[in-house]
Backbone as CSV, one residue per row, in Angstrom:
resi,resn,N_x,N_y,N_z,CA_x,CA_y,CA_z,C_x,C_y,C_z
1,MET,-9.796,-25.230,-11.962,-10.085,-24.007,-11.253,-9.172,-22.912,-11.758
2,ALA,-9.694,-21.683,-11.823,-8.901,-20.551,-12.259,-7.872,-20.205,-11.194
3,ALA,-6.786,-19.579,-11.628,-5.734,-19.170,-10.691,-5.439,-17.698,-10.878
4,VAL,-4.999,-17.064,-9.820,-4.604,-15.663,-9.874,-3.090,-15.600,-9.816
5,PRO,-2.438,-14.838,-10.708,-0.979,-14.748,-10.652,-0.542,-14.101,-9.353
6,GLY,0.574,-14.582,-8.793,1.090,-13.979,-7.573,1.517,-12.557,-7.843
7,GLY,1.156,-11.657,-6.978,1.545,-10.272,-7.188,0.710,-9.327,-6.355
8,LEU,0.801,-8.037,-6.682,0.137,-6.986,-5.920,-0.778,-6.184,-6.824
9,PHE,-1.835,-5.645,-6.236,-2.715,-4.736,-6.962,-3.285,-3.743,-5.970
10,ALA,-3.761,-2.616,-6.468,-4.299,-1.560,-5.617,-5.787,-1.408,-5.871
11,VAL,-6.519,-1.031,-4.829,-7.947,-0.757,-4.975,-8.238,0.617,-4.395
12,TYR,-9.333,1.208,-4.853,-9.760,2.506,-4.355,-10.623,2.307,-3.118
13,LYS,-10.237,2.927,-2.007,-11.010,2.844,-0.769,-11.845,4.108,-0.627
14,PRO,-13.171,3.986,-0.631,-14.018,5.175,-0.457,-13.781,5.825,0.898
15,ALA,-13.964,7.125,0.959,-13.790,7.857,2.214,-14.791,7.360,3.251
16,GLY,-14.323,7.209,4.475,-15.205,6.803,5.565,-15.412,5.314,5.700
17,VAL,-14.844,4.528,4.783,-14.984,3.072,4.835,-13.688,2.483,5.381
18,ALA,-13.797,1.649,6.401,-12.610,1.049,6.994,-11.917,0.141,5.988
19,TRP,-10.567,0.133,6.030,-9.831,-0.668,5.050,-10.132,-2.154,5.207
20,GLY,-10.443,-2.592,6.434,-10.763,-3.996,6.655,-12.006,-4.424,5.899
21,ARG,-12.994,-3.546,5.825,-14.220,-3.864,5.082,-13.941,-3.943,3.589
22,VAL,-13.076,-3.055,3.100,-12.709,-3.094,1.676,-12.003,-4.407,1.352
23,ARG,-11.035,-4.785,2.189,-10.311,-6.035,1.958,-11.262,-7.230,1.976
24,GLU,-12.186,-7.246,2.927,-13.137,-8.354,3.019,-14.013,-8.429,1.781
25,ALA,-14.446,-7.267,1.273,-15.296,-7.250,0.075,-14.541,-7.776,-1.136
26,VAL,-13.266,-7.355,-1.280,-12.460,-7.829,-2.414,-12.225,-9.331,-2.296
27,GLU,-11.872,-9.800,-1.108,-11.619,-11.232,-0.905,-12.859,-12.062,-1.201
28,THR,-14.021,-11.602,-0.720,-15.268,-12.352,-0.925,-15.587,-12.487,-2.401
29,ARG,-15.445,-11.384,-3.135,-15.733,-11.416,-4.577,-14.740,-12.316,-5.305
30,LEU,-13.481,-12.225,-4.933,-12.444,-13.010,-5.590,-12.637,-14.502,-5.320
31,LEU,-12.910,-14.847,-4.076,-13.106,-16.256,-3.729,-14.330,-16.835,-4.430
32,ARG,-15.393,-16.043,-4.513,-16.613,-16.530,-5.171,-16.349,-16.838,-6.645
33,GLU,-15.622,-15.954,-7.324,-15.354,-16.176,-8.749,-14.372,-17.325,-8.961
34,LEU,-13.381,-17.439,-8.062,-12.437,-18.551,-8.184,-13.130,-19.895,-7.995
35,ASN,-13.997,-19.984,-7.003,-14.675,-21.253,-6.729,-15.709,-21.602,-7.782
36,ALA,-16.230,-20.569,-8.468,-17.236,-20.818,-9.501,-16.605,-21.191,-10.839
37,ALA,-15.308,-20.936,-10.974,-14.639,-21.224,-12.245,-14.522,-22.729,-12.454
38,PRO,-14.695,-23.205,-13.699,-14.552,-24.643,-13.957,-13.120,-25.095,-13.742
39,GLY,-12.954,-26.265,-13.211,-11.623,-26.823,-12.977,-11.428,-28.118,-13.723
40,ARG,-10.177,-28.538,-13.836,-9.908,-29.794,-14.516,-10.337,-30.960,-13.626
41,ALA,-10.582,-32.080,-14.251,-10.949,-33.270,-13.487,-9.767,-33.684,-12.612
42,PRO,-10.042,-34.083,-11.372,-8.942,-34.478,-10.487,-8.134,-35.640,-11.071
43,ARG,-6.824,-35.595,-10.884,-5.987,-36.710,-11.305,-6.296,-37.938,-10.446
44,GLN,-5.979,-39.095,-10.989,-6.186,-40.352,-10.262,-4.829,-40.966,-9.910
45,HIS,-4.764,-41.602,-8.764,-3.569,-42.383,-8.460,-3.993,-43.672,-7.752
46,VAL,-3.068,-44.623,-7.720,-3.363,-45.947,-7.167,-3.033,-45.965,-5.690
47,ARG,-3.989,-46.383,-4.906,-3.781,-46.546,-3.473,-4.189,-47.971,-3.077
48,PHE,-3.515,-48.539,-2.086,-3.893,-49.848,-1.558,-4.793,-49.636,-0.341
49,LEU,-6.046,-50.025,-0.490,-7.035,-49.805,0.539,-7.339,-51.107,1.273
50,PRO,-7.641,-51.043,2.561,-7.975,-52.266,3.315,-9.290,-52.865,2.826
51,ALA,-9.321,-54.196,2.752,-10.540,-54.896,2.326,-10.545,-56.283,2.958
52,PRO,-11.723,-56.793,3.338,-11.793,-58.142,3.937,-11.479,-59.221,2.905
53,GLY,-10.707,-60.240,3.300,-10.399,-61.350,2.405,-11.491,-62.414,2.442
54,ASP,-11.334,-63.450,1.573,-12.327,-64.513,1.501,-12.413,-65.287,2.807
55,ASP,-11.288,-65.402,3.518,-11.281,-66.165,4.766,-11.609,-65.291,5.969
56,GLY,-12.045,-64.008,5.704,-12.411,-63.119,6.802,-11.261,-62.300,7.326
57,ALA,-10.034,-62.628,6.896,-8.872,-61.864,7.350,-8.770,-60.554,6.556
58,ALA,-8.233,-59.521,7.207,-8.085,-58.231,6.534,-6.979,-58.308,5.493
59,GLY,-7.191,-57.666,4.359,-6.188,-57.638,3.296,-6.163,-56.268,2.643
60,LEU,-5.415,-56.132,1.553,-5.317,-54.886,0.813,-5.738,-55.106,-0.624
61,VAL,-6.387,-54.086,-1.197,-6.788,-54.174,-2.585,-6.396,-52.874,-3.281
62,ALA,-5.873,-52.996,-4.520,-5.478,-51.809,-5.279,-6.721,-51.113,-5.817
63,ALA,-6.715,-49.780,-5.742,-7.859,-49.018,-6.241,-7.378,-47.673,-6.761
64,ARG,-8.066,-47.143,-7.766,-7.758,-45.814,-8.303,-8.638,-44.796,-7.571
65,VAL,-8.009,-43.806,-6.969,-8.746,-42.781,-6.221,-8.246,-41.405,-6.657
66,PRO,-9.088,-40.373,-6.517,-8.673,-39.030,-6.930,-7.607,-38.442,-6.003
67,VAL,-6.734,-37.626,-6.588,-5.737,-36.905,-5.796,-6.448,-35.755,-5.084
68,LEU,-6.479,-35.816,-3.765,-7.230,-34.816,-3.010,-6.687,-33.407,-3.217
69,ALA,-5.415,-33.318,-3.507,-4.822,-31.991,-3.717,-5.388,-31.295,-4.939
70,ASP,-6.027,-32.071,-5.857,-6.597,-31.476,-7.054,-8.051,-31.061,-6.871
71,HIS,-8.632,-31.305,-5.731,-10.010,-30.905,-5.519,-10.091,-29.393,-5.395
72,PRO,-11.255,-28.820,-5.747,-11.376,-27.364,-5.720,-11.001,-26.773,-4.369
73,LEU,-10.126,-25.751,-4.414,-9.772,-24.987,-3.226,-9.404,-23.597,-3.692
74,VAL,-9.376,-22.686,-2.786,-9.099,-21.299,-3.139,-7.598,-21.065,-3.128
75,LEU,-7.088,-20.513,-4.240,-5.658,-20.212,-4.329,-5.396,-18.799,-3.829
76,GLY,-4.344,-18.632,-3.040,-3.966,-17.289,-2.602,-3.263,-16.548,-3.719
77,ILE,-2.819,-15.318,-3.445,-2.135,-14.529,-4.467,-0.637,-14.816,-4.389
78,GLY,-0.318,-16.060,-4.036,1.053,-16.560,-4.082,2.057,-15.698,-3.348
79,HIS,3.168,-15.403,-4.048,4.261,-14.680,-3.407,3.957,-13.193,-3.251
80,GLY,2.726,-12.780,-3.618,2.345,-11.381,-3.425,2.434,-10.951,-1.976
81,ASN,2.173,-11.888,-1.057,2.290,-11.554,0.367,3.726,-11.194,0.717
82,LYS,4.689,-11.932,0.154,6.105,-11.625,0.384,6.479,-10.287,-0.255
83,LEU,5.930,-10.015,-1.433,6.223,-8.757,-2.105,5.713,-7.569,-1.293
84,LEU,4.548,-7.748,-0.671,3.987,-6.673,0.135,4.912,-6.338,1.298
85,THR,5.466,-7.383,1.928,6.426,-7.169,3.014,7.680,-6.475,2.496
86,ASP,8.144,-6.897,1.322,9.337,-6.286,0.747,9.115,-4.808,0.430
87,LEU,7.943,-4.486,-0.118,7.651,-3.090,-0.414,7.604,-2.264,0.869
88,TYR,7.052,-2.841,1.917,7.028,-2.155,3.208,8.458,-1.877,3.671
89,ASN,9.344,-2.849,3.480,10.736,-2.698,3.904,11.506,-1.715,3.030
90,CYS,10.952,-1.346,1.891,11.576,-0.319,1.055,11.345,1.085,1.617
91,HIS,10.362,1.208,2.507,10.029,2.499,3.121,9.800,3.566,2.043
92,LEU,8.882,3.258,1.142,8.587,4.159,0.034,7.697,5.315,0.483
93,THR,7.827,6.408,-0.228,7.063,7.603,0.095,5.592,7.447,-0.300
94,LYS,4.717,7.956,0.544,3.301,8.065,0.213,2.982,9.540,-0.004
95,VAL,2.022,9.806,-0.886,1.660,11.184,-1.210,0.176,11.394,-0.904
96,TYR,-0.124,12.507,-0.242,-1.494,12.839,0.146,-1.852,14.248,-0.317
97,THR,-3.133,14.455,-0.575,-3.666,15.809,-0.589,-4.399,15.989,0.737
98,VAL,-4.107,17.088,1.399,-4.649,17.339,2.742,-5.358,18.684,2.729
99,GLY,-6.648,18.670,3.052,-7.419,19.897,3.094,-7.418,20.507,4.484
100,GLY,-7.433,21.838,4.551,-7.441,22.520,5.837,-8.392,23.696,5.842
101,LEU,-8.799,24.092,7.044,-9.711,25.220,7.227,-9.205,26.060,8.392
102,PHE,-8.838,27.318,8.101,-8.373,28.218,9.148,-9.551,28.754,9.958
103,GLY,-9.259,29.099,11.210,-10.254,29.807,12.004,-10.874,29.040,13.139
104,LYS,-10.582,27.744,13.256,-11.116,27.009,14.399,-10.208,25.836,14.741
105,ALA,-10.337,25.384,15.990,-9.569,24.236,16.467,-10.526,23.256,17.123
106,THR,-10.213,21.962,16.987,-11.049,20.926,17.591,-10.179,19.977,18.410
107,ASP,-10.834,19.108,19.155,-10.090,18.222,20.056,-9.340,17.126,19.329
108,ASP,-9.714,16.807,18.079,-9.003,15.757,17.336,-8.374,16.280,16.049
109,PHE,-8.314,17.601,15.899,-7.678,18.285,14.752,-8.466,18.139,13.444
110,SER,-9.648,17.502,13.472,-10.464,17.366,12.267,-11.663,18.304,12.358
111,ASP,-12.288,18.566,11.209,-13.457,19.446,11.213,-14.684,18.792,11.832
112,MET,-14.590,17.479,12.113,-15.706,16.763,12.727,-15.566,16.673,14.248
113,GLY,-14.441,17.130,14.794,-14.202,17.021,16.224,-14.950,18.073,17.029
114,LYS,-14.825,17.984,18.343,-15.464,18.936,19.251,-14.743,20.280,19.182
115,LEU,-15.497,21.339,18.939,-14.919,22.668,18.799,-14.262,23.121,20.100
116,VAL,-13.001,23.544,19.997,-12.255,24.009,21.164,-12.175,25.536,21.179
117,GLU,-11.911,26.141,20.018,-11.836,27.604,19.946,-12.023,28.079,18.513
118,LYS,-12.367,29.350,18.395,-12.424,30.022,17.102,-11.415,31.166,17.116
119,THR,-10.794,31.382,15.967,-9.766,32.420,15.878,-9.935,33.215,14.590
120,THR,-9.280,34.353,14.514,-9.283,35.137,13.282,-8.235,34.574,12.316
121,PHE,-8.423,34.849,11.058,-7.501,34.310,10.046,-7.263,35.281,8.891
122,ASP,-7.859,36.477,8.951,-7.748,37.414,7.831,-6.317,37.854,7.556
123,HIS,-5.447,37.746,8.556,-4.055,38.187,8.404,-3.198,37.174,7.650
124,ILE,-3.724,35.980,7.407,-2.936,34.911,6.776,-2.903,35.123,5.260
125,THR,-1.713,35.003,4.686,-1.552,35.071,3.238,-0.901,33.781,2.736
126,ARG,-0.984,33.571,1.440,-0.355,32.379,0.865,1.155,32.429,1.078
127,GLU,1.737,33.622,0.974,3.181,33.753,1.163,3.587,33.325,2.569
128,LYS,2.803,33.744,3.581,3.102,33.360,4.960,2.966,31.852,5.144
129,LEU,1.937,31.278,4.541,1.742,29.829,4.633,2.915,29.086,4.016
130,GLU,3.362,29.531,2.857,4.445,28.837,2.170,5.770,28.959,2.927
131,ARG,5.959,30.057,3.671,7.165,30.175,4.497,7.147,29.129,5.608
132,ILE,5.982,28.908,6.213,5.853,27.890,7.248,6.100,26.502,6.662
133,LEU,5.594,26.262,5.467,5.793,24.958,4.822,7.273,24.714,4.537
134,ALA,7.991,25.763,4.155,9.428,25.626,3.887,10.179,25.256,5.163
135,VAL,9.778,25.836,6.287,10.407,25.502,7.571,10.132,24.042,7.921
136,ILE,8.891,23.606,7.740,8.519,22.221,8.036,9.347,21.260,7.195
137,GLN,9.489,21.565,5.906,10.243,20.674,5.026,11.720,20.646,5.407
138,GLY,12.286,21.791,5.760,13.688,21.836,6.155,13.950,21.047,7.425
139,THR,13.074,21.179,8.396,13.220,20.447,9.655,13.125,18.946,9.429
140,ASN,12.186,18.548,8.585,12.012,17.124,8.321,13.151,16.556,7.481
141,HIS,13.769,17.387,6.644,14.907,16.896,5.861,16.060,16.524,6.787
142,LYS,16.277,17.310,7.815,17.322,16.988,8.790,16.995,15.673,9.501
143,ALA,15.714,15.487,9.824,15.304,14.234,10.481,15.497,13.043,9.548
144,LEU,15.236,13.252,8.261,15.423,12.182,7.283,16.880,11.738,7.236
145,LEU,17.791,12.687,7.195,19.211,12.353,7.150,19.651,11.652,8.428
146,MET,19.117,12.099,9.551,19.500,11.509,10.828,19.049,10.056,10.917
147,HIS,17.822,9.773,10.501,17.274,8.423,10.632,17.711,7.492,9.497
148,SER,18.353,8.037,8.452,18.861,7.179,7.381,20.158,6.484,7.797
149,ASN,20.778,6.982,8.874,22.008,6.375,9.410,23.110,6.284,8.355
150,ILE,23.246,7.327,7.557,24.257,7.360,6.504,25.182,8.544,6.726
151,ASP,26.468,8.309,6.596,27.449,9.382,6.673,27.385,10.172,5.362
152,MET,26.904,11.396,5.423,26.657,12.170,4.210,27.944,12.571,3.490
153,LYS,29.103,12.301,4.064,30.362,12.642,3.408,30.930,11.486,2.595
154,THR,30.229,10.358,2.570,30.748,9.170,1.907,30.245,9.062,0.470
155,GLN,30.929,8.197,-0.299,30.518,7.923,-1.666,29.164,7.225,-1.687
156,GLU,28.936,6.379,-0.680,27.652,5.675,-0.595,26.496,6.667,-0.499
157,ALA,26.673,7.703,0.313,25.627,8.708,0.472,25.357,9.420,-0.848
158,TYR,26.442,9.740,-1.574,26.293,10.407,-2.866,25.513,9.527,-3.841
159,GLU,25.874,8.245,-3.911,25.200,7.340,-4.845,23.730,7.140,-4.477
160,LEU,23.448,7.046,-3.184,22.053,6.902,-2.758,21.251,8.164,-3.064
161,ALA,21.879,9.319,-2.896,21.197,10.577,-3.185,20.860,10.679,-4.665
162,VAL,21.802,10.267,-5.522,21.572,10.302,-6.971,20.393,9.411,-7.350
163,LYS,20.279,8.261,-6.693,19.195,7.320,-6.989,17.901,7.637,-6.249
164,GLY,17.939,8.656,-5.398,16.748,8.994,-4.622,16.422,7.978,-3.550
165,LEU,17.452,7.348,-2.994,17.246,6.259,-2.043,17.607,6.630,-0.609
166,ILE,17.829,7.912,-0.343,18.082,8.287,1.041,16.752,8.294,1.779
167,ARG,16.586,7.333,2.636,15.365,7.196,3.423,15.677,6.330,4.632
168,PRO,14.913,6.436,5.690,15.149,5.563,6.849,14.847,4.126,6.466
169,MET,15.786,3.221,6.700,15.576,1.815,6.363,15.222,1.010,7.610
170,GLY,14.522,1.644,8.501,14.039,1.008,9.719,12.949,1.879,10.304
171,LYS,12.567,1.594,11.533,11.521,2.382,12.173,12.007,3.803,12.418
172,SER,11.098,4.748,12.244,11.410,6.144,12.508,10.103,6.876,12.793
173,PRO,10.177,8.068,13.364,8.965,8.883,13.497,8.467,9.262,12.099
174,PRO,7.246,9.761,11.986,6.778,10.255,10.680,7.713,11.327,10.148
175,ILE,7.995,11.273,8.866,8.903,12.231,8.237,8.256,12.763,6.960
176,ILE,8.233,14.066,6.817,7.733,14.712,5.602,8.919,14.975,4.685
177,THR,8.854,14.444,3.465,9.943,14.646,2.511,9.687,15.817,1.576
178,ALA,8.420,16.208,1.432,8.075,17.372,0.613,6.675,17.834,1.003
179,ILE,6.469,19.140,0.961,5.144,19.682,1.281,4.976,20.989,0.528
180,ARG,3.830,21.160,-0.102,3.580,22.393,-0.845,2.093,22.728,-0.828
181,CYS,1.803,23.990,-1.098,0.421,24.456,-1.135,-0.129,24.302,-2.549
182,LEU,-1.251,23.606,-2.658,-1.905,23.437,-3.952,-2.968,24.506,-4.193
183,GLN,-3.738,24.810,-3.159,-4.821,25.786,-3.282,-4.867,26.651,-2.023
184,PHE,-5.219,27.922,-2.225,-5.327,28.842,-1.089,-6.461,29.818,-1.373
185,ALA,-7.534,29.714,-0.618,-8.688,30.608,-0.739,-9.321,30.703,0.644
186,LEU,-8.872,31.691,1.433,-9.303,31.795,2.827,-10.811,31.617,2.994
187,PRO,-11.197,30.836,4.009,-10.347,30.216,5.039,-9.822,28.832,4.661
188,GLU,-10.044,28.381,3.427,-9.669,27.028,3.040,-8.304,27.000,2.361
189,PHE,-7.629,25.856,2.487,-6.367,25.637,1.773,-6.190,24.140,1.568
190,GLN,-5.339,23.798,0.609,-5.065,22.379,0.327,-3.571,22.194,0.127
191,LEU,-3.041,21.154,0.746,-1.623,20.850,0.677,-1.384,19.533,-0.038
192,GLU,-0.194,19.395,-0.604,0.284,18.103,-1.090,1.452,17.709,-0.184
193,VAL,1.333,16.543,0.431,2.323,16.119,1.418,2.928,14.782,0.999
194,HIS,4.252,14.729,0.893,4.985,13.492,0.646,5.601,13.072,1.975
195,CYS,5.366,11.849,2.392,5.813,11.482,3.734,6.100,9.995,3.878
196,LEU,6.735,9.661,5.000,7.084,8.294,5.352,6.589,8.003,6.763
197,HIS,6.117,6.799,6.986,5.762,6.312,8.330,4.695,7.178,8.996
198,GLU,3.827,7.771,8.205,2.821,8.689,8.722,1.545,7.959,9.161
199,THR,0.704,8.673,9.858,-0.663,8.240,10.145,-1.584,9.399,9.772
200,GLN,-2.868,9.100,9.631,-3.805,10.184,9.330,-3.833,11.197,10.473
201,GLN,-3.736,10.711,11.708,-3.744,11.627,12.840,-2.533,12.559,12.803
202,TYR,-1.393,12.040,12.370,-0.195,12.875,12.246,-0.432,13.987,11.218
203,LEU,-1.043,13.652,10.091,-1.297,14.650,9.054,-2.292,15.700,9.540
204,ARG,-3.291,15.267,10.300,-4.239,16.233,10.865,-3.522,17.184,11.846
205,LYS,-2.599,16.618,12.616,-1.881,17.437,13.593,-0.990,18.465,12.895
206,ILE,-0.430,18.091,11.748,0.385,19.040,10.973,-0.447,20.258,10.600
207,VAL,-1.684,20.023,10.157,-2.575,21.132,9.814,-2.817,22.005,11.045
208,HIS,-3.064,21.379,12.179,-3.275,22.106,13.437,-2.055,22.972,13.774
209,GLU,-0.864,22.399,13.637,0.358,23.130,13.985,0.627,24.275,13.013
210,ILE,0.244,24.098,11.749,0.388,25.194,10.774,-0.476,26.373,11.198
211,GLY,-1.691,26.082,11.655,-2.561,27.152,12.135,-1.947,27.910,13.296
212,LEU,-1.355,27.186,14.250,-0.724,27.826,15.400,0.453,28.700,14.975
213,GLU,1.280,28.193,14.044,2.440,28.947,13.582,2.032,30.246,12.888
214,LEU,0.828,30.258,12.328,0.334,31.445,11.632,-0.522,32.318,12.547
215,LYS,-0.361,32.136,13.874,-1.087,32.934,14.874,-2.596,32.814,14.692
216,SER,-3.026,31.597,14.395,-4.451,31.337,14.209,-4.716,29.903,14.655
217,SER,-5.629,29.250,14.024,-5.896,27.829,14.258,-6.385,27.235,12.952
218,ALA,-6.352,25.901,12.882,-6.785,25.242,11.651,-7.194,23.816,11.952
219,VAL,-8.146,23.315,11.182,-8.576,21.923,11.290,-8.410,21.259,9.930
220,CYS,-8.256,19.955,9.962,-8.113,19.175,8.739,-9.501,18.785,8.230
221,THR,-9.750,19.042,6.965,-11.054,18.729,6.379,-11.029,17.485,5.496
222,GLN,-9.840,17.080,5.046,-9.754,15.901,4.179,-8.329,15.383,4.141
223,VAL,-8.193,14.064,4.145,-6.903,13.407,3.904,-7.140,12.375,2.818
224,ARG,-6.478,12.547,1.702,-6.666,11.630,0.574,-5.316,11.160,0.060
225,ARG,-5.082,9.849,0.093,-3.824,9.303,-0.426,-3.929,9.195,-1.935
226,ILE,-2.973,9.781,-2.640,-2.989,9.747,-4.095,-1.840,8.916,-4.668
227,ARG,-0.922,8.520,-3.812,0.164,7.640,-4.237,0.647,6.830,-3.047
228,ASP,0.883,5.544,-3.285,1.410,4.671,-2.242,2.588,3.914,-2.841
229,GLY,3.792,4.459,-2.643,4.967,3.848,-3.262,4.871,3.906,-4.773
230,VAL,4.859,2.740,-5.414,4.807,2.686,-6.877,3.386,2.773,-7.413
231,PHE,2.382,2.713,-6.534,0.987,2.703,-6.972,0.388,4.107,-6.928
232,THR,-0.326,4.464,-7.993,-1.005,5.751,-8.068,-2.513,5.531,-8.192
233,LEU,-3.256,6.614,-8.228,-4.705,6.503,-8.381,-5.081,5.800,-9.685
234,ASP,-4.248,5.959,-10.710,-4.542,5.301,-11.987,-4.493,3.780,-11.867
235,ASP,-3.765,3.271,-10.888,-3.655,1.822,-10.697,-4.794,1.262,-9.846
236,ALA,-5.501,2.117,-9.117,-6.483,1.649,-8.137,-7.769,1.179,-8.817
237,LEU,-8.201,-0.032,-8.468,-9.432,-0.590,-9.020,-10.638,-0.018,-8.293
238,LEU,-11.611,0.451,-9.065,-12.864,0.914,-8.487,-13.698,-0.279,-8.043
239,ARG,-14.730,-0.026,-7.265,-15.549,-1.117,-6.733,-16.117,-1.994,-7.846
240,THR,-16.474,-1.382,-8.973,-17.022,-2.154,-10.088,-15.971,-3.042,-10.742
241,GLN,-14.695,-2.842,-10.391,-13.603,-3.621,-10.980,-13.042,-4.663,-10.015
242,TRP,-13.699,-4.868,-8.887,-13.225,-5.861,-7.922,-13.665,-7.249,-8.362
243,ASN,-13.141,-7.695,-9.490,-13.476,-9.013,-10.015,-12.209,-9.700,-10.497
244,LEU,-12.329,-10.994,-10.780,-11.169,-11.823,-11.085,-10.365,-11.295,-12.266
245,GLN,-11.039,-10.971,-13.374,-10.325,-10.540,-14.568,-9.598,-9.213,-14.347
246,SER,-10.270,-8.265,-13.707,-9.643,-6.963,-13.465,-8.457,-7.085,-12.517
247,ILE,-8.580,-7.954,-11.502,-7.487,-8.150,-10.557,-6.296,-8.810,-11.249
248,GLN,-6.556,-9.811,-12.104,-5.470,-10.439,-12.869,-4.745,-9.397,-13.721
249,ASN,-5.528,-8.581,-14.433,-4.920,-7.567,-15.302,-4.121,-6.555,-14.490
250,ALA,-4.656,-6.158,-13.318,-3.961,-5.175,-12.492,-2.628,-5.717,-11.981
251,ILE,-2.612,-6.991,-11.596,-1.370,-7.613,-11.127,-0.337,-7.642,-12.243
252,TRP,-0.757,-8.048,-13.421,0.185,-8.102,-14.557,0.689,-6.711,-14.911
253,ASP,-0.221,-5.710,-14.901,0.170,-4.349,-15.278,1.180,-3.744,-14.309
254,CYS,1.117,-4.143,-13.035,1.971,-3.529,-12.012,3.249,-4.323,-11.735
255,GLN,3.351,-5.527,-12.297,4.487,-6.378,-11.950,5.833,-5.736,-12.263
256,LEU,5.939,-5.088,-13.423,7.231,-4.549,-13.833,7.705,-3.444,-12.897
257,LYS,6.817,-2.503,-12.562,7.276,-1.401,-11.709,7.508,-1.854,-10.274
258,VAL,6.759,-2.873,-9.809,7.031,-3.419,-8.484,8.417,-4.063,-8.472
259,LYS,8.687,-4.868,-9.498,9.983,-5.538,-9.578,11.127,-4.519,-9.677
260,THR,10.935,-3.472,-10.488,11.974,-2.456,-10.669,12.302,-1.767,-9.351
261,GLU,11.275,-1.420,-8.574,11.497,-0.749,-7.293,12.195,-1.673,-6.305
262,LEU,11.797,-2.938,-6.267,12.425,-3.882,-5.348,13.885,-4.111,-5.708
263,GLN,14.175,-4.208,-6.999,15.562,-4.396,-7.419,16.407,-3.177,-7.061
264,LYS,15.837,-1.993,-7.209,16.586,-0.759,-6.938,16.888,-0.606,-5.454
265,THR,15.898,-0.951,-4.622,16.039,-0.708,-3.190,16.586,-1.903,-2.424
266,LEU,16.135,-3.112,-2.794,16.515,-4.310,-2.041,17.264,-5.303,-2.918
267,GLY,17.915,-4.808,-3.963,18.535,-5.699,-4.942,19.613,-6.596,-4.386
268,HIS,20.184,-6.211,-3.245,21.267,-7.010,-2.660,20.741,-8.163,-1.830
269,GLN,19.411,-8.223,-1.641,18.845,-9.279,-0.807,18.378,-10.446,-1.659
270,ASP,17.700,-11.416,-1.020,17.220,-12.615,-1.697,16.338,-12.245,-2.878
271,LYS,16.619,-12.812,-4.042,15.895,-12.471,-5.257,14.999,-13.605,-5.750
272,SER,14.741,-14.601,-4.934,13.961,-15.745,-5.393,12.549,-15.335,-5.788
273,HIS,11.951,-14.423,-5.018,10.591,-13.994,-5.336,10.577,-13.134,-6.598
274,LEU,11.694,-12.421,-6.900,11.771,-11.664,-8.144,11.830,-12.604,-9.340
275,HIS,12.498,-13.760,-9.163,12.519,-14.753,-10.233,11.114,-15.269,-10.518
276,LYS,10.331,-15.459,-9.468,8.944,-15.897,-9.660,8.167,-14.868,-10.464
277,MET,8.445,-13.594,-10.222,7.774,-12.553,-10.991,8.163,-12.640,-12.461
278,ASP,9.456,-12.903,-12.750,9.898,-13.046,-14.134,9.158,-14.177,-14.834
279,VAL,9.009,-15.302,-14.145,8.329,-16.456,-14.719,6.887,-16.115,-15.042
280,GLU,6.198,-15.464,-14.096,4.788,-15.162,-14.305,4.593,-14.079,-15.357
281,MET,5.528,-13.123,-15.445,5.430,-12.098,-16.471,5.609,-12.712,-17.851
282,ALA,6.524,-13.671,-17.974,6.720,-14.371,-19.250,5.489,-15.188,-19.614
283,HIS,4.888,-15.832,-18.611,3.676,-16.622,-18.833,2.541,-15.724,-19.300
284,ALA,2.417,-14.533,-18.671,1.345,-13.619,-19.050,1.516,-13.127,-20.479
285,ALA,2.780,-12.907,-20.886,3.047,-12.436,-22.238,2.680,-13.485,-23.292
286,ASP,2.816,-14.759,-22.934,2.527,-15.825,-23.872,1.037,-16.155,-23.940
287,SER,0.293,-15.807,-22.888,-1.130,-16.203,-22.835,-2.009,-15.181,-23.524
């Protein structure tokens, strides 16, 4: 039976499709291809099985039987599950493009929600928007330092800042680490948001609050994740690539940067799973 190297890979989730359905589709395709792959013949071992004797008494007879552990079964993605937990514990930044529309407010902050009010927006300029974004980023930077639990006057803080590792290493409210305007054409605008511990609803609310700060209103028209920690859109497999070979290649292609990030952020912790990555990367290079 074919095996998948332990590791992580990213897939592209179409808008409006629940992530659970995407995961189920990938798993179904992967399991089908794994089970259809030819496997080696099961190994044999000797077992003593009960058998009736000539005098009718029960006895034992030696027999060669297959090792049940070698029968076809579906292999998981090994230590990739542990790596996923480790990456989560790194609290890496995610990057989104967020679309907005000035001039109306809804009950859920999205353009699909129930209309609450309409407002004017002709007075809004890109300069005014960018001033609000600068305030948001400054406020969130203070929150980042507070939740990182680091004394900013220490050598440790300096070294973490140089490495770009100042981040909350535990639970915290959503924090924006960077925000900028990508496009501005009234009434529409588009932002790039770098954040931690966010939800889509939080990002929609940010758009709503920007509208209020600009003496208007705004709804969110799109939330699109373009980076998740070390993974970018270039790493994401399209639906046509949700197959065994593409997943194997994606895992191998991403192993080095996953390992590098884990070593940088969690290098002082248990490294046994990183050793497994080294072994599999060496195996992939030889195959």
